[in-house]
MDAnalysis code that builds the backbone (N, CA, C; Angstrom):
import MDAnalysis as mda
import numpy as np

u = mda.Universe.empty(705, n_residues=235, atom_resindex=np.repeat(np.arange(235), 3), trajectory=True)
u.add_TopologyAttr("name", ["N", "CA", "C"] * 235)
u.add_TopologyAttr("resid", np.arange(1, 236))
u.add_TopologyAttr("resname", ["MET", "LEU", "TYR", "GLN", "TYR", "ILE", "VAL", "GLY", "HIS", "ALA", "PHE", "ASN", "ALA", "ASN", "THR", "GLN", "LEU", "THR", "ALA", "ALA", "VAL", "PHE", "THR", "GLY", "VAL", "GLY", "SER", "ARG", "LEU", "ASN", "LEU", "ALA", "GLY", "GLU", "VAL", "GLU", "MET", "ASP", "ALA", "ALA", "ILE", "MET", "ASP", "GLY", "ARG", "GLY", "LEU", "ARG", "ALA", "GLY", "ALA", "VAL", "GLY", "ALA", "VAL", "LYS", "ASN", "VAL", "LYS", "ASN", "PRO", "VAL", "SER", "LEU", "ALA", "ARG", "LYS", "ILE", "MET", "ASP", "LEU", "THR", "PRO", "HIS", "VAL", "LEU", "LEU", "VAL", "GLY", "GLU", "GLY", "ALA", "SER", "GLN", "PHE", "ALA", "GLN", "GLU", "SER", "GLY", "VAL", "GLN", "LEU", "VAL", "PRO", "MET", "GLN", "GLU", "LEU", "ILE", "THR", "GLU", "LYS", "SER", "ARG", "ARG", "ALA", "LEU", "ALA", "GLN", "VAL", "LYS", "SER", "LEU", "PRO", "PHE", "GLY", "ILE", "ASP", "PRO", "LYS", "ALA", "GLU", "GLU", "GLU", "GLU", "GLU", "GLU", "HIS", "GLY", "THR", "VAL", "GLY", "ALA", "ALA", "VAL", "MET", "ASP", "THR", "ALA", "GLY", "ASN", "LEU", "ALA", "THR", "SER", "ILE", "SER", "THR", "GLY", "GLY", "ILE", "SER", "GLY", "LYS", "HIS", "VAL", "GLY", "ARG", "VAL", "GLY", "ASP", "SER", "PRO", "ILE", "ILE", "GLY", "MET", "ALA", "PRO", "GLN", "GLN", "ALA", "GLY", "ASP", "SER", "ALA", "LEU", "GLU", "THR", "MET", "ARG", "GLN", "ARG", "VAL", "SER", "GLY", "LEU", "ALA", "GLY", "VAL", "ILE", "VAL", "LEU", "ASP", "ARG", "HIS", "GLY", "ASN", "SER", "GLY", "ILE", "CYS", "CYS", "ASN", "THR", "GLY", "HIS", "MET", "SER", "TRP", "ALA", "GLN", "LEU", "LYS", "ASP", "ASN", "GLU", "LEU", "SER", "TRP", "GLY", "LEU", "SER", "ALA", "ASP", "ASP", "ARG", "ASN", "THR", "GLU", "GLU", "ILE", "SER", "LEU"])
u.atoms.positions = np.array([
    [26.821, -59.074, 0.222],
    [25.740, -58.961, 1.170],
    [25.071, -57.448, 1.989],
    [26.285, -57.829, 3.465],
    [26.235, -56.866, 3.906],
    [26.643, -55.441, 3.193],
    [26.909, -54.876, 1.297],
    [26.270, -53.512, 1.393],
    [24.204, -53.894, 1.241],
    [24.535, -54.865, 0.870],
    [22.860, -54.455, 0.671],
    [21.962, -54.308, 2.027],
    [22.554, -54.440, 3.205],
    [22.086, -54.497, 4.515],
    [21.628, -53.257, 4.889],
    [23.297, -52.162, 4.476],
    [23.526, -51.151, 4.816],
    [21.999, -49.960, 3.626],
    [22.294, -50.529, 2.070],
    [21.712, -50.076, 1.143],
    [20.320, -50.694, 0.937],
    [20.228, -51.578, 1.607],
    [18.875, -52.034, 1.065],
    [17.830, -51.665, 2.451],
    [17.507, -53.315, 3.118],
    [16.448, -53.529, 3.878],
    [17.106, -52.978, 4.998],
    [18.186, -53.355, 5.411],
    [19.421, -53.014, 6.842],
    [17.714, -52.303, 8.075],
    [17.675, -51.001, 7.403],
    [17.356, -50.460, 8.319],
    [15.555, -50.590, 8.354],
    [15.787, -51.242, 8.305],
    [13.770, -51.451, 8.171],
    [13.791, -51.653, 10.075],
    [12.616, -51.063, 11.062],
    [12.877, -50.948, 12.170],
    [12.523, -52.303, 12.944],
    [12.450, -53.443, 11.812],
    [12.447, -54.427, 12.524],
    [13.019, -55.542, 12.836],
    [14.360, -55.114, 11.937],
    [15.347, -56.040, 11.347],
    [16.271, -56.242, 13.168],
    [17.028, -57.121, 13.083],
    [17.961, -57.745, 14.380],
    [19.103, -56.353, 14.190],
    [20.015, -56.492, 12.922],
    [20.782, -55.467, 13.510],
    [20.678, -53.884, 13.377],
    [19.376, -53.480, 12.954],
    [18.618, -52.186, 13.421],
    [18.399, -52.196, 14.975],
    [17.372, -52.911, 15.095],
    [17.112, -52.750, 16.746],
    [18.934, -53.320, 17.586],
    [19.850, -53.811, 17.232],
    [20.615, -53.989, 18.332],
    [22.059, -53.342, 18.207],
    [21.842, -51.536, 16.838],
    [22.969, -51.470, 16.344],
    [22.572, -49.860, 16.769],
    [21.762, -49.430, 15.895],
    [21.439, -48.131, 14.815],
    [20.410, -47.337, 15.835],
    [20.283, -47.795, 17.170],
    [18.872, -46.899, 17.304],
    [19.508, -46.372, 19.026],
    [18.393, -45.362, 19.037],
    [18.578, -44.143, 19.773],
    [18.231, -44.682, 21.471],
    [17.891, -45.721, 21.528],
    [17.704, -46.254, 22.821],
    [18.978, -45.777, 23.999],
    [19.093, -45.387, 24.477],
    [20.452, -45.490, 25.797],
    [21.255, -44.085, 25.292],
    [20.769, -42.900, 23.961],
    [21.911, -42.200, 23.548],
    [21.637, -41.365, 24.498],
    [23.132, -40.531, 24.401],
    [23.086, -39.676, 25.170],
    [22.052, -38.465, 25.639],
    [22.246, -37.570, 26.783],
    [21.166, -36.507, 27.185],
    [21.227, -35.433, 26.716],
    [20.636, -34.000, 26.354],
    [20.825, -32.936, 25.822],
    [20.529, -32.058, 27.237],
    [20.758, -31.271, 27.177],
    [20.445, -30.015, 28.552],
    [19.354, -31.009, 29.055],
    [18.892, -30.012, 28.209],
    [16.797, -31.023, 28.770],
    [16.358, -32.294, 29.159],
    [17.531, -32.234, 29.167],
    [17.638, -34.244, 29.498],
    [17.001, -35.361, 27.977],
    [16.487, -34.650, 26.926],
    [16.489, -35.291, 26.358],
    [17.178, -35.922, 24.804],
    [16.537, -36.654, 24.560],
    [18.007, -37.675, 23.192],
    [16.871, -36.885, 21.374],
    [18.261, -36.371, 21.820],
    [18.360, -35.458, 19.732],
    [19.551, -36.993, 18.826],
    [19.314, -37.488, 17.766],
    [20.052, -38.090, 17.314],
    [20.630, -37.361, 16.272],
    [21.583, -37.555, 15.816],
    [22.160, -37.653, 14.358],
    [22.571, -39.035, 13.717],
    [22.458, -38.923, 12.148],
    [22.834, -40.016, 11.379],
    [22.873, -39.376, 10.455],
    [23.267, -40.069, 9.258],
    [23.911, -39.883, 7.392],
    [23.185, -41.602, 7.189],
    [23.227, -41.644, 6.031],
    [23.259, -43.007, 5.239],
    [23.865, -42.159, 3.891],
    [24.883, -43.744, 3.273],
    [25.920, -42.643, 1.833],
    [25.794, -43.728, 0.993],
    [25.693, -44.017, -0.156],
    [25.352, -45.256, -0.925],
    [26.539, -44.406, -2.194],
    [27.330, -45.545, -2.923],
    [28.376, -44.946, -3.712],
    [28.003, -45.201, -5.141],
    [27.487, -46.546, -5.195],
    [26.541, -46.595, -6.326],
    [26.213, -45.366, -7.780],
    [25.127, -44.491, -6.336],
    [24.702, -43.698, -7.333],
    [25.067, -41.932, -6.548],
    [26.349, -41.826, -5.960],
    [26.863, -41.056, -4.914],
    [25.525, -40.499, -4.146],
    [24.725, -41.051, -3.899],
    [23.441, -40.348, -3.636],
    [24.079, -40.067, -1.818],
    [22.748, -39.710, -0.728],
    [23.582, -38.827, 0.370],
    [22.165, -38.721, 1.366],
    [21.986, -39.001, 2.593],
    [20.871, -38.730, 2.768],
    [21.255, -38.047, 4.426],
    [21.293, -36.737, 5.722],
    [21.135, -37.211, 6.556],
    [20.428, -36.443, 7.621],
    [20.481, -37.050, 8.643],
    [19.247, -36.027, 9.829],
    [19.814, -35.516, 10.818],
    [19.889, -34.498, 11.428],
    [20.162, -33.963, 13.016],
    [19.228, -33.479, 13.696],
    [19.640, -34.188, 15.059],
    [18.913, -32.957, 16.106],
    [17.039, -33.868, 15.600],
    [16.911, -35.101, 15.087],
    [15.337, -35.147, 15.565],
    [15.123, -36.310, 17.056],
    [14.089, -35.789, 17.449],
    [13.497, -36.370, 18.309],
    [12.399, -37.774, 18.123],
    [12.446, -38.820, 18.887],
    [11.562, -39.331, 19.084],
    [11.324, -40.361, 18.041],
    [12.479, -40.282, 17.003],
    [13.144, -41.550, 16.754],
    [14.348, -42.048, 16.506],
    [13.285, -43.389, 17.036],
    [14.150, -44.747, 17.400],
    [15.705, -45.089, 16.400],
    [15.158, -45.372, 15.645],
    [15.855, -45.790, 14.608],
    [16.198, -44.736, 13.391],
    [17.283, -43.906, 13.569],
    [17.309, -42.591, 12.991],
    [18.068, -42.543, 11.793],
    [19.007, -43.734, 11.334],
    [19.356, -44.382, 10.249],
    [18.021, -44.248, 8.775],
    [16.915, -44.767, 10.039],
    [15.903, -44.773, 8.642],
    [15.676, -44.208, 8.216],
    [14.722, -43.556, 9.303],
    [14.826, -41.937, 8.325],
    [15.618, -41.165, 7.307],
    [17.302, -41.230, 7.967],
    [17.957, -40.584, 6.837],
    [17.956, -41.399, 5.503],
    [17.803, -42.530, 5.161],
    [17.565, -43.172, 4.503],
    [16.837, -43.359, 3.420],
    [15.240, -42.655, 3.918],
    [14.155, -42.003, 3.184],
    [14.555, -40.803, 2.688],
    [15.497, -40.040, 3.788],
    [15.641, -38.744, 2.854],
    [16.494, -38.660, 2.001],
    [17.553, -39.775, 1.129],
    [17.803, -39.959, 0.486],
    [17.204, -40.340, -0.761],
    [16.075, -41.495, -0.547],
    [15.317, -42.269, -1.170],
    [14.542, -41.398, -1.869],
    [13.709, -40.227, -1.267],
    [12.082, -39.901, -1.325],
    [12.656, -38.602, -1.640],
    [13.197, -37.735, -1.586],
    [13.555, -36.104, -1.653],
    [15.197, -35.691, -2.296],
    [14.521, -34.385, -3.133],
    [15.968, -33.717, -3.926],
    [17.395, -32.979, -2.558],
    [16.396, -33.690, -1.192],
    [17.603, -33.138, 0.107],
    [18.263, -33.997, 0.504],
    [19.485, -33.304, 0.859],
    [20.740, -34.457, 1.576],
    [20.538, -34.361, 3.361],
    [20.177, -33.499, 3.763],
    [19.602, -33.184, 4.715],
    [18.804, -32.252, 6.011],
    [18.190, -32.978, 6.617],
    [16.561, -32.361, 7.297],
    [17.188, -32.784, 9.012],
    [17.067, -31.570, 9.423],
    [16.801, -31.014, 11.372],
    [16.079, -30.729, 11.810],
    [16.166, -31.154, 13.482],
    [14.996, -30.438, 14.097],
    [13.288, -30.448, 14.109],
    [12.516, -29.862, 14.065],
    [11.365, -30.072, 13.634],
    [10.897, -30.878, 12.538],
    [11.859, -30.004, 11.493],
    [11.536, -30.688, 9.676],
    [11.861, -31.556, 9.703],
    [12.699, -32.367, 10.313],
    [13.108, -33.770, 10.753],
    [11.931, -34.914, 10.982],
    [11.624, -34.176, 11.757],
    [10.200, -34.988, 13.033],
    [9.122, -34.271, 12.159],
    [8.920, -33.770, 11.454],
    [7.373, -33.614, 10.250],
    [7.597, -34.431, 8.651],
    [9.265, -35.018, 8.547],
    [9.060, -35.723, 7.580],
    [9.835, -36.715, 7.807],
    [9.553, -37.242, 8.984],
    [9.435, -39.114, 9.573],
    [7.946, -39.345, 9.908],
    [7.354, -38.364, 10.242],
    [5.993, -38.822, 10.087],
    [5.147, -39.056, 8.463],
    [5.816, -37.493, 8.035],
    [4.819, -37.932, 6.683],
    [5.824, -39.234, 5.554],
    [6.914, -39.996, 5.982],
    [7.090, -41.257, 5.193],
    [6.882, -42.451, 5.607],
    [6.863, -42.675, 7.071],
    [5.584, -43.151, 7.302],
    [6.878, -43.699, 8.563],
    [8.010, -43.306, 9.076],
    [8.905, -43.719, 10.167],
    [8.045, -43.108, 11.571],
    [7.912, -44.331, 12.173],
    [7.519, -44.632, 13.791],
    [8.390, -43.963, 14.490],
    [7.395, -42.486, 15.569],
    [7.692, -41.999, 16.165],
    [7.565, -42.529, 17.617],
    [8.224, -42.163, 18.604],
    [8.006, -42.756, 19.985],
    [7.956, -42.150, 20.976],
    [7.349, -42.613, 22.133],
    [7.782, -41.473, 23.509],
    [8.538, -41.622, 23.644],
    [9.288, -39.809, 24.329],
    [10.523, -40.012, 24.572],
    [11.591, -40.719, 25.865],
    [10.571, -41.229, 26.757],
    [10.709, -42.450, 27.674],
    [11.366, -43.176, 27.468],
    [10.804, -43.736, 25.978],
    [11.477, -44.674, 25.593],
    [12.869, -44.640, 25.037],
    [13.351, -43.569, 24.888],
    [14.446, -43.791, 24.501],
    [15.903, -43.782, 25.666],
    [14.736, -43.636, 27.229],
    [16.163, -43.203, 28.361],
    [16.568, -43.866, 29.046],
    [17.287, -44.151, 29.165],
    [17.806, -44.821, 30.426],
    [18.554, -44.192, 32.081],
    [18.398, -45.217, 32.450],
    [18.823, -44.313, 33.946],
    [20.267, -44.396, 33.558],
    [21.287, -45.009, 33.369],
    [22.534, -44.700, 32.546],
    [22.946, -44.002, 32.150],
    [22.099, -42.767, 31.116],
    [21.866, -41.906, 30.406],
    [21.645, -40.834, 30.753],
    [21.104, -40.921, 32.007],
    [20.431, -40.032, 33.620],
    [21.596, -39.383, 33.940],
    [22.010, -40.713, 34.541],
    [23.147, -40.112, 35.449],
    [24.703, -39.491, 34.679],
    [24.890, -39.721, 33.264],
    [26.090, -39.269, 32.851],
    [25.542, -37.991, 33.081],
    [24.187, -37.507, 32.361],
    [23.599, -36.402, 32.405],
    [24.354, -35.482, 33.716],
    [23.399, -35.923, 34.624],
    [23.932, -35.089, 35.884],
    [24.209, -35.067, 36.429],
    [26.230, -35.982, 36.128],
    [27.395, -36.488, 35.695],
    [28.108, -34.865, 35.517],
    [27.398, -34.520, 34.240],
    [28.125, -33.423, 33.385],
    [27.658, -32.278, 33.733],
    [26.221, -32.172, 33.965],
    [25.469, -31.182, 34.912],
    [26.054, -30.893, 36.233],
    [26.975, -31.539, 37.066],
    [27.238, -31.273, 38.878],
    [29.363, -30.746, 37.834],
    [29.097, -30.650, 36.620],
    [30.826, -30.011, 37.031],
    [30.293, -28.218, 36.887],
    [31.814, -27.938, 37.037],
    [31.635, -26.321, 36.888],
    [31.173, -25.519, 35.844],
    [31.841, -26.302, 34.740],
    [31.557, -25.484, 33.354],
    [30.674, -26.025, 32.728],
    [30.225, -27.616, 32.804],
    [29.371, -28.405, 31.829],
    [30.065, -29.371, 31.392],
    [29.627, -29.743, 29.988],
    [30.754, -30.499, 28.975],
    [32.417, -30.358, 29.517],
    [33.128, -31.866, 29.448],
    [34.360, -32.102, 30.115],
    [35.149, -32.271, 29.385],
    [35.461, -32.401, 28.004],
    [36.594, -32.986, 26.721],
    [36.681, -34.522, 28.019],
    [37.709, -33.810, 28.617],
    [39.111, -34.579, 28.983],
    [37.931, -36.340, 30.162],
    [37.069, -35.485, 30.555],
    [36.217, -37.103, 30.933],
    [35.044, -36.927, 29.949],
    [35.045, -36.913, 28.682],
    [34.377, -37.611, 27.531],
    [35.068, -38.866, 27.144],
    [36.835, -38.247, 26.905],
    [37.619, -39.291, 26.573],
    [38.034, -40.383, 27.134],
    [37.718, -40.050, 28.858],
    [38.053, -41.150, 29.434],
    [37.435, -41.849, 29.687],
    [35.918, -41.203, 29.228],
    [34.647, -42.934, 29.733],
    [35.010, -44.205, 28.961],
    [34.895, -45.626, 29.161],
    [35.066, -46.288, 28.820],
    [33.205, -46.508, 27.270],
    [32.743, -46.143, 27.279],
    [32.137, -46.866, 26.343],
    [31.454, -45.162, 25.615],
    [31.240, -45.213, 24.449],
    [31.107, -44.217, 23.150],
    [30.325, -44.741, 22.280],
    [29.161, -43.633, 22.247],
    [27.376, -43.694, 21.526],
    [27.161, -43.955, 19.841],
    [28.477, -43.370, 19.463],
    [28.152, -43.126, 17.759],
    [29.184, -44.740, 17.282],
    [27.646, -44.521, 16.005],
    [28.371, -46.555, 15.794],
    [28.307, -45.824, 14.607],
    [29.111, -46.650, 13.782],
    [29.086, -46.780, 11.730],
    [29.426, -47.567, 11.787],
    [29.382, -47.894, 10.006],
    [29.605, -49.451, 9.380],
    [30.267, -48.758, 7.804],
    [31.351, -49.186, 7.476],
    [31.763, -48.400, 5.845],
    [31.774, -50.267, 5.366],
    [30.680, -50.409, 3.890],
    [31.754, -51.358, 3.884],
    [31.289, -51.324, 2.065],
    [32.267, -52.409, 1.339],
    [31.969, -52.650, -0.227],
    [32.127, -53.652, -0.692],
    [30.643, -54.223, -1.897],
    [31.148, -55.477, -2.396],
    [31.752, -55.258, -3.051],
    [31.275, -56.905, -3.950],
    [32.255, -56.981, -4.881],
    [32.832, -56.653, -6.127],
    [31.765, -55.440, -6.031],
    [31.827, -54.724, -7.646],
    [31.795, -53.541, -7.106],
    [32.915, -53.217, -6.089],
    [33.596, -51.938, -5.174],
    [32.670, -51.440, -5.500],
    [31.535, -50.753, -5.148],
    [30.362, -50.131, -4.405],
    [30.703, -50.228, -3.257],
    [30.384, -48.811, -2.977],
    [30.397, -48.422, -1.360],
    [29.166, -47.867, -0.574],
    [28.973, -48.316, 0.862],
    [27.676, -47.215, 1.101],
    [28.168, -47.851, 2.637],
    [27.909, -46.360, 2.986],
    [28.657, -46.310, 4.543],
    [26.937, -45.473, 5.584],
    [26.860, -45.714, 6.748],
    [26.065, -45.246, 7.710],
    [26.534, -44.865, 8.457],
    [26.059, -43.783, 9.630],
    [26.854, -43.589, 10.742],
    [25.069, -42.760, 12.043],
    [25.371, -43.156, 13.225],
    [24.144, -42.537, 13.978],
    [25.424, -42.888, 14.907],
    [24.466, -41.538, 16.079],
    [25.018, -41.076, 17.077],
    [23.871, -40.099, 17.873],
    [24.200, -40.076, 19.550],
    [23.063, -39.001, 20.273],
    [24.203, -37.551, 20.872],
    [25.382, -38.504, 20.544],
    [25.906, -37.211, 20.597],
    [26.949, -36.683, 21.714],
    [27.076, -36.056, 22.749],
    [27.639, -36.010, 24.003],
    [26.916, -35.549, 25.230],
    [27.103, -36.210, 26.333],
    [25.458, -35.355, 27.406],
    [25.517, -34.108, 27.910],
    [24.761, -33.363, 28.309],
    [24.701, -32.073, 28.048],
    [25.102, -31.149, 26.664],
    [24.884, -31.719, 25.605],
    [25.093, -30.271, 25.425],
    [23.649, -29.775, 24.395],
    [23.518, -28.858, 24.280],
    [22.584, -27.661, 24.137],
    [21.893, -28.444, 22.930],
    [20.454, -27.683, 23.252],
    [19.256, -28.505, 22.862],
    [19.891, -28.178, 21.313],
    [19.896, -29.073, 20.317],
    [19.788, -28.187, 18.702],
    [20.804, -28.056, 18.423],
    [21.871, -28.926, 19.431],
    [23.757, -29.479, 18.464],
    [23.527, -30.048, 17.417],
    [24.216, -29.945, 16.322],
    [24.456, -31.154, 15.601],
    [25.981, -31.060, 15.270],
    [26.050, -32.284, 15.915],
    [27.138, -33.030, 15.666],
    [28.271, -32.771, 14.002],
    [29.217, -33.934, 14.318],
    [29.963, -33.779, 12.335],
    [29.656, -35.299, 12.014],
    [28.685, -36.118, 12.847],
    [28.353, -37.267, 11.611],
    [26.887, -37.434, 10.553],
    [26.810, -36.403, 11.085],
    [25.436, -36.133, 9.647],
    [26.008, -35.648, 8.537],
    [27.232, -34.554, 8.592],
    [28.010, -33.923, 7.678],
    [28.580, -35.074, 6.906],
    [27.900, -34.542, 5.414],
    [28.665, -35.243, 4.046],
    [29.810, -35.243, 4.040],
    [30.870, -36.092, 3.625],
    [32.249, -35.736, 2.494],
    [33.508, -35.991, 3.478],
    [33.734, -37.100, 3.573],
    [35.278, -37.124, 4.061],
    [36.224, -38.740, 2.872],
    [37.597, -37.545, 3.142],
    [37.819, -38.488, 1.538],
    [38.765, -39.713, 2.317],
    [41.016, -41.899, 2.361],
    [41.567, -42.356, 3.549],
    [42.895, -42.287, 4.880],
    [43.621, -43.484, 5.418],
    [44.276, -42.962, 6.903],
    [44.654, -41.563, 6.977],
    [45.622, -41.000, 6.095],
    [46.285, -39.513, 5.942],
    [45.044, -38.919, 5.949],
    [43.988, -38.835, 5.191],
    [43.218, -37.609, 5.523],
    [42.482, -37.600, 6.846],
    [42.555, -39.209, 7.456],
    [41.398, -39.071, 8.819],
    [41.832, -38.706, 9.389],
    [43.226, -39.290, 9.519],
    [44.593, -38.353, 10.710],
    [44.498, -36.546, 10.762],
    [44.659, -36.049, 9.131],
    [44.908, -35.014, 9.092],
    [43.335, -33.485, 9.754],
    [42.631, -34.530, 9.477],
    [41.176, -33.844, 9.935],
    [41.326, -33.845, 11.553],
    [41.701, -35.382, 11.997],
    [41.091, -34.901, 13.533],
    [42.623, -34.138, 14.561],
    [43.807, -33.861, 13.445],
    [44.932, -33.562, 14.086],
    [44.607, -31.362, 14.121],
    [44.094, -31.613, 12.804],
    [43.578, -29.846, 13.120],
    [42.300, -29.511, 13.635],
    [41.610, -30.481, 13.877],
    [40.376, -30.155, 14.885],
    [41.514, -29.747, 16.575],
    [42.420, -31.116, 16.569],
    [42.539, -30.956, 18.235],
    [43.621, -29.681, 18.126],
    [44.708, -29.377, 17.033],
    [45.127, -28.395, 17.304],
    [43.726, -26.700, 16.967],
    [42.625, -27.063, 16.682],
    [42.090, -25.820, 16.670],
    [40.845, -25.613, 18.109],
    [40.301, -26.742, 18.229],
    [38.969, -27.002, 18.940],
    [39.399, -27.491, 20.376],
    [40.531, -28.083, 20.108],
    [41.236, -29.707, 21.223],
    [39.776, -30.083, 21.391],
    [39.579, -29.937, 19.846],
    [38.017, -32.002, 19.423],
    [39.489, -33.241, 20.132],
    [37.761, -34.037, 19.908],
    [38.409, -35.579, 20.358],
    [37.010, -35.987, 19.674],
    [37.314, -37.160, 18.670],
    [37.031, -37.651, 17.812],
    [37.207, -39.198, 17.321],
    [36.567, -39.813, 16.370],
    [37.274, -40.783, 15.639],
    [36.248, -40.895, 14.796],
    [37.536, -41.421, 13.481],
    [36.912, -41.405, 12.168],
    [37.218, -42.871, 11.282],
    [36.098, -43.907, 10.433],
    [36.311, -44.503, 9.142],
    [36.395, -44.832, 8.108],
    [37.539, -43.980, 7.580],
    [37.295, -44.450, 5.832],
    [37.378, -45.104, 5.554],
    [37.207, -45.213, 4.050],
    [36.670, -46.308, 3.749],
    [37.016, -45.956, 1.695],
    [37.782, -46.005, 1.132],
    [37.637, -45.563, -0.459],
    [37.028, -46.965, -0.727],
    [37.546, -46.016, -2.534],
    [36.484, -47.393, -3.370],
    [37.570, -48.641, -3.552],
    [38.799, -48.142, -3.722],
    [39.561, -49.969, -3.567],
    [39.385, -50.578, -1.882],
    [38.570, -49.930, -0.932],
    [38.783, -51.659, -0.072],
    [39.448, -50.797, 1.384],
    [41.072, -49.912, 0.682],
    [41.430, -49.139, 1.881],
    [40.952, -48.917, 2.875],
    [41.258, -49.080, 3.990],
    [40.437, -48.520, 4.855],
    [41.454, -47.339, 6.027],
    [40.995, -46.112, 6.593],
    [41.747, -45.541, 7.553],
    [40.659, -45.503, 9.233],
    [41.695, -46.783, 10.075],
    [41.178, -45.962, 11.611],
    [41.711, -45.216, 12.296],
    [41.499, -44.424, 12.734],
    [41.597, -43.291, 12.863],
    [40.641, -42.307, 14.237],
    [42.014, -42.170, 15.205],
    [41.163, -41.122, 16.244],
    [41.776, -40.503, 17.331],
    [41.904, -40.367, 18.337],
    [42.515, -39.491, 19.369],
    [42.150, -39.715, 20.992],
    [40.960, -40.128, 20.956],
    [40.100, -40.626, 22.244],
    [41.702, -41.891, 22.511],
    [41.167, -41.888, 24.183],
    [41.885, -43.195, 24.883],
    [40.380, -44.457, 23.819],
    [39.832, -44.019, 23.631],
    [39.387, -45.128, 23.455],
    [38.044, -45.725, 22.353],
    [37.615, -46.357, 21.184],
    [37.674, -46.436, 19.838],
    [37.471, -47.710, 20.141],
    [36.461, -48.656, 19.556],
    [36.517, -50.249, 19.242],
    [36.370, -49.870, 17.844],
    [36.241, -50.835, 16.740],
    [36.501, -51.120, 15.827],
    [36.513, -52.112, 15.181],
    [35.674, -52.374, 13.992],
    [36.373, -53.804, 12.947],
    [36.124, -53.654, 11.510],
    [36.834, -55.096, 11.119],
    [36.854, -54.584, 9.950],
    [37.131, -56.047, 9.286],
    [36.206, -56.335, 7.743],
    [36.093, -57.515, 7.226],
    [36.424, -57.404, 5.998],
    [37.631, -57.719, 5.364],
    [37.896, -57.444, 4.034],
    [38.968, -59.209, 3.418],
    [38.367, -59.865, 2.540],
    [38.300, -61.063, 2.220],
    [38.132, -61.726, 3.154],
    [38.679, -62.532, 3.094],
    [38.677, -63.132, 4.799],
    [39.378, -63.513, 6.352],
    [39.412, -62.418, 6.144],
    [40.189, -61.763, 6.979],
    [39.663, -60.582, 8.330],
    [39.456, -60.797, 9.401],
    [38.406, -60.054, 10.341],
    [39.525, -59.042, 11.367],
    [39.655, -58.345, 10.897],
    [40.533, -56.927, 11.909],
    [39.556, -56.246, 12.945],
    [40.102, -56.090, 14.266],
    [39.091, -54.961, 15.004],
    [40.527, -54.673, 15.724],
    [39.669, -54.406, 16.524],
    [40.611, -53.098, 18.022],
    [39.759, -52.732, 18.749],
    [40.175, -51.478, 20.045],
    [39.660, -51.028, 20.568],
    [40.347, -50.155, 20.840],
    [41.635, -49.705, 20.173],
    [41.628, -48.101, 19.713],
    [42.485, -48.257, 18.649],
    [42.549, -47.251, 17.638],
    [43.414, -46.944, 16.383],
    [44.986, -47.810, 16.357],
    [45.629, -47.922, 17.602],
    [46.898, -48.518, 16.880],
    [46.900, -50.114, 17.725],
    [45.441, -50.498, 18.001],
    [45.005, -51.384, 18.954],
    [44.637, -52.468, 17.682],
    [44.940, -53.782, 16.618],
    [44.519, -54.091, 15.466],
    [45.465, -55.707, 15.823],
    [44.555, -56.620, 15.855],
    [44.359, -58.086, 16.273],
    [43.692, -58.109, 14.863],
    [44.078, -59.892, 14.250],
    [43.346, -59.858, 12.683],
    [43.588, -61.659, 13.076],
    [42.696, -62.248, 12.288],
    [42.120, -63.968, 11.965],
    [41.311, -63.952, 10.636],
    [41.945, -64.829, 10.339],
    [41.806, -65.777, 8.846],
    [40.117, -66.154, 9.487],
    [38.984, -66.084, 8.185],
    [37.435, -66.743, 8.508],
    [36.976, -67.274, 7.447],
    [36.441, -68.497, 8.131],
    [36.223, -68.173, 6.254],
    [34.446, -68.103, 6.714],
    [33.823, -67.673, 4.928],
    [33.142, -67.439, 5.019],
    [31.918, -68.281, 3.794],
])
């Protein structure tokens, strides 16, 4: 059922799942005070993927990534090209002001008040983070995943993060990738990795990353990679 949500109709602009989780409303603002979204979707059944980077005026960027996967021979479209394809493919564009919240304005103002702009430690200490992802496997072993993010406050116009970059392999791979990033660029991030056997890796080097996983009848969740709670549920 959830697999069908990911690769089927869930990212229709009218669905509750999309409206509640994968929208651009309230995303972090770039230095120009605009929302620029990155998103990706992958369908393991046919080894297909679609992604979008630095797109503006799109309320549900995963919907656009899905159309790139289904309707084009490409994997990633960015910036003006992504917005143009959104219009061509029937994805509704919305006024920028509909995506901006007072909270995101305050966050940008705080970043601009820092002597050198973006502060990685400040990003780590924030209570809420804006990247949202889902990874699922159906009873036949088919995998699907999606992710959507507005990036970080005060980013340069046109900056594309790692979320729409396709290709990541579970726990050890995720930990290794984060450690490499930490050593090379002092980067902070989180990643959820899922293989075709349903094994997952919950990895982060930030102070906070909310996550949840449902496997068989066991629901697991936490507020960081080391925080794990489990509960048996009836489906």
